[in-house]
N, C-alpha and C positions, 0 to 999 in steps of 0.2 A: 554513825558512819556506815555501819553495816546496812541500815535501812536505805540510806542514800545510794549506796552501791547496788543494792538490789533493784531499786527503781531505775537507775541508769542502765543496767543490763536489760531490764524488761522493756524499757522505751526504745533502746537501740534494736532489740530483737523485733519489736513491733514495726518499727520504721523499715527494717530490712525486708521483712515479710511483705509489707505493704508495697514497697517498691517493686518487688519481684512479681507480685500479683497483678499490679496495675496494667501492664501491657497485655497480659492474658485476658483480663476482664474487658479491656478495650477491644480485643479481637472477638471475644465472645458476643459483645454488643454490636459488632460491626454489621451494617453501617448505622451509626447513630446521627449522622448529619448528611446533607447533600453531597453527591459526588460531582466532580468535574472531569469531563473528557475533552482533551485538547485535540483539535483537528488542525493539522499543520498546513491547511489550504484555505482559500477563501470560501465563504459561504455560497451554497448553490452548486458546487461541484459534485462529482461522483463520490468523493470521500465524505463530504458533508452530508449528502443524502443518505448514504449508507449508515453513517454514524447516528444521525437523528432517527432513523427508522428503527434501529436496534435499541438505542438508549431509551426511547419512548416506552418500549415494552420492558426493558431492563428495570426501569424506575418502579414499575408495578411489582415486579418479582422481588426487588430489594426493599420496597416499602420506604424509599427515599427518592427525592427528585434527583435527576441527573442533568447537570448544566453542560451545554456545549460552549466551548471557547475556541473561536477560530483565531490561530496564530500563524498566518501565512508568511512565506519568505524564505529565501536562501535554500530553495529546493527541499523544503520541509524541515530544514535544520533548526529553524528558530523555535518552532513548536516542540520538536523532539528534545532540544536542549533544555527548554523550560521544564518539561516533565522529568528529565533526567536529574535535574537539580532539585525537584520537589521533595517534600518529606515522604519517606517510604511508609505511608500509613493506609494506603488504599483509597484515598479520597481524591488523588490526581492521577488520571490515567491518559494514556495516548493512544489515539487511533493511528497506528503506524502504517505508512504506505511503503511500497518498495523503494521509494526514494530515500526514506529515512532509515530504514532497517536493512537495506542491501547495497544500493548504489553509492549512497554517501560515504560508506566505509572505505571504498576504493577511490571515488572520484574526488573528494575534497581532502585537502591536506590537513585542514583543522575545521571540522564541522561544528565545533563547540561542545562536543560530548564524545564519549567512547561507547558506541552502542553495546558492545559485548560486556562492558564492564558496568555501564550505568543503567541499563534497562533490562527488565526480565519479562519473558513471555507469559501471556495469560491464555489467549485463544486466537486462532485464526477467525476472521470474520467473514471474508468473501474475496472474490476475484472479478476482475474486469479483463476482457480479451481485447487484443489489438487486431485491426484489420489492415490488409494491404489495399489502399484505396487510391484510385486515379480519377482525373477529370475526364469528362467525355471527349475532350480534344486529343487525348492520347490513343493512338490506334492499336490497342491491344485488347484481347478479350479474356486472357487468362495469365497466370503467373509466368508460364513458359515463354509466352510471346513478349512479356515485359522484359524478361531476362535477355532474350534474343535481341530486343531493340537496344538494351543498355550495352550489350557487347558489340553491337553494330556501330553504335555511336558513343564510345567510351568518353566519360567526363562531360557529356552534354545533358544527360538527364539529371533531374534534381530531386531531392527527397526533403520535404519540409518537416519541421518538428516544432513543438511548443517551447523549445529552448535547449541550448547546449547542455549535455550531461544528464538530461532526463530520460525516462523510460523510452519515450517515442524516438529520441535521437539514437539511443543505444540499440533499440531493436532494429532501426534502419541499418546501423553499422554492422550489427550481427548478421543481417540478411546480405549485406554487401559482401561480407567475408564468405558466407555459406555459398553464395551464388558466383563468386569470383567476378563481380562487376565493379566498375568505377562510376560512382554516382556522387554528385556534389550535394553536400548537406546545407540546407538553408534554415537557420534558426529564426523562429518568431517569438514574440512575447505572448504566447498562448495560442490555442487552437482556433479561437474566434478570429484572429488576425490572419491565420494560415488558410482558412477555408476559402475565402473569396479568390485567392490566387490559385488554389487548387482547382476551383470550379471554372475559372477563366482560362486555365491552361498555363499560367505563368510558372507554376510548379507542377512537376510531372506526377509525383506520388507522395504518399505519406503512410507510415505504418502506425497509425494513431489509434487511440481507444475508441471502441465502437459507439457508445452512447451519443456523442455529439453529432455523429454522421447519420443516425437513424432517420431523421427527417429529410436529409439530403438524398439518402438512398431511396426512400419512398417516392420522393418527387423526381427521381431520375436525373439529378444533377451531377452525381458522381457514381462511380461503379466500384464495387468491392470485388477483388480478385481472389482473396484468400483470408483465412483467419489464423491467428498465431497461437491458438490453443492446441493442446495435444489431441483433442477430440473436436468434432464439429459442435457447433452451438445449437441448442434446441431452438433458439430465436431465429437462426438462419441456417436450417439443416441442409440447404442445397449449396452452401458455400464451402468449398474444400479447405482443408488446412494447408498450411505452408509445408508441413511435414509430408503429407500425402501427395503434394505437388511436385515432389522430387527432392526434398530436403529433410530426410528422416531425422528425428530427434529435435527438430527446431521447435522451440516453444518460448513464448514471451507473454507473461500475464502481469497485470497490475494486481498485486496481492495486498491485502489489508489485514491487520490484526491488532488486538488490544495488547498494550504493554503497560507496565508499572515501573516505578523506580526501583533499582536494585536494592534489596534489603527488605522489601515488603514481606511481611510475615507469611509463610506457606499457607497458613490457615485461611488467610484473606485471599490469596491467589486461588486456592481451591474453591472458595465460595464464589468468587467472581467467575471462574471457569465454568462452574456448575450452572450458574444462572444465565451466563451468556450462551452457553450451548443449548439451554432450555429454550431461549428466545429464538435461536437460529433453526430449530426444527418446526417452528410454527408454520403450517402451510400458507396462511394468509400473508405472512411477511415474505415468504419465499416467492409466492406468486407475484406480489407487488413489485419486488425488486428485479425479478426475472424480466419484466416488461421493460425495465431500464437497462437490461443487458448486464445486470449485477448478479452473479451467482454467489449465494451465501452458503457457508459451510463452517462449522465449528471444529475444534480439535483440542487435544491435550496441550498443555504448556510445552511438554517435551517435543511433540510433533511440530509445533510452530517454530521452536528453536532450532530443530534439525533442518526445517525448510529454509529458514533464514540463512543458515550456514551454507546450504547448497546454492542459494541465490547470490550470496556474497561472493562465492568462488566463481560462479558463472559470469557475473558482470565484471568482476575483476579481470577475467580473461578477455572479455570483449573490449574493455577499456585499453588493455595492453596491446591486444592485436590490432586495434584500430588506431593506435598511437594518439589517443585523445588526451589533450593537455589538461591536467587536473587544475582545479581552482583552489 
């Protein structure tokens, strides 16, 4: 009986120690299989382009392939909710956009996840700027003239967007409040459908992301009046910011960052942060994405989390001030 008792204790101790060490060993061997990064938008868009450019180099640094899975829909909520519910083991990540990590928190009654509780920050990835763009039929040459025209004809000018509740719509609403103008919002199902009406003059203006308009600007089909970043863009250094055009503090950027399910081990978050930031300082990648108006920049997890908190507060204020009905 003593011998049996001895072996029972020994086996129990071995099982306990093995159970405790297994997670640590898994972290030490991370990554031991391919990773998946979920892009909550269709393939071919700015978020997808940015993600693929970064993960191509990230795979080399990690020694494992990184698979991109596009899960568009519901203003980025479908993809974000998928990652929020994934195993917190570092193998399923989200390329979050401002829609999933800032606007959705205030705009949607039930986005399918709770961002602050379900996802944890890894690193900032990059930003896209918005521009104030008008068609050639609009008789203005700068932002001041656009505002003057809007005040002269209240309610007659229109501002197009790629959909209600998105960054482009909310940037327009924020500008309306800042400038004190009455402009009618016209939602479209994407920028591609908005562009023809902007070019033809059926829509007055848009405060849309820059990349889709680069060819139109070069061909002279539309005119950019201002950019919504805090500083001028190196890609368009002659284009003034909205802030310097009479609206100090005005800033709207499409921000992107990597996130993981809450509960992912700190050791894995640290590894991913280190490798992602290593990719983001590569001059070749920076030059490639700059040509597409995407500015890349890494950060600590803490810095990304703090930035998100600020964006959540800012867009919640815009939604409330503009009396936008939540979905």
